[in-house]
C-alpha angles and dihedrals in degrees: 000000000000121000107223097160093116092060095050136076113266097257091049088074117069089210091061097046121081111267113193096192102064111151126210114240128213113253119262124243096268095040093050090058093060123100091238109035110220118227126238127192131190138193130179112237132191115277129210098218123073112247094012117113119205127204126190113213128196115197117189091201092051089047092057091048095048092045090055091049091048092050090050092050091046092053092051092048092046092055092051092049091048089054090051090048090057092048091056093045091049091051095246090124112038104155113083095218091055091049090049092048091050091050092050091050093050093046091055089062119080090004088283093161088067092061111026142046128187146198134199123225128177104297092345135098114197126187129181143167111295107252094217111019098050093052089049092051092051091048092052097049112118094012130114138159130241120193128188141164092220106119100191100056120105116221093257091046091052091056092045091051091048092050090049089053089051091052092050091048093047093048093050092047090053092047092047090053093050096048096033090231121178120251118294092238140003088261089074124187126311131210091253098052142293141280122233115211138176145129130313113324094023115140110238119199138173137186133219110288098033127116112249118260115274132223095046094300112142123201116245091212138019120189131197123191111228099186135065120277141153125203122359128325132193124179146097 
């Protein structure tokens, strides 16, 4: 599953359009142990592949995390653009194409192009909040997509099963770190996540960015993050 929401118009993404039938989900094991239990909502959205069901999920805890990461990235980008602004005003960068190239370089860092736009006037460099991209980033925060070929799962059950898979994966990862065990399979771990394998009845899951399971094994779930996030995140 490839997340192409950032390249589309807002209403092309079901997660950005208003969905009236969001359903509240029971809290996961980790979330239920917290003092303030975060809320999670789910809605089934139209899929493009036959036989593949797609669920949009909105996690309040993930939203808070991703908002904090966005604000951190925005502050870093803002400081770099302010430094460029001073360079142009002080005459250190006089040629427009050099100023434009410097702006493009700085916006590539910290995902700055998602948050800011700019314009160049005679002797002045002006930057401002991007009128389209920033609103899209805010709308996507806390949202991700789960897809499965299981036909008999209700939307809330799909989220519960995915959270349970996350707990199993997290527990094994913690145990593996404590005991310094070798990888569970020759597939190993990928940057995007991990794959849990076993005998008959084992839940098999994969995340966006992984190679599909080999040997005829099919993942029960595939998940794609729709919002902005840096580093790792674990929550509801």
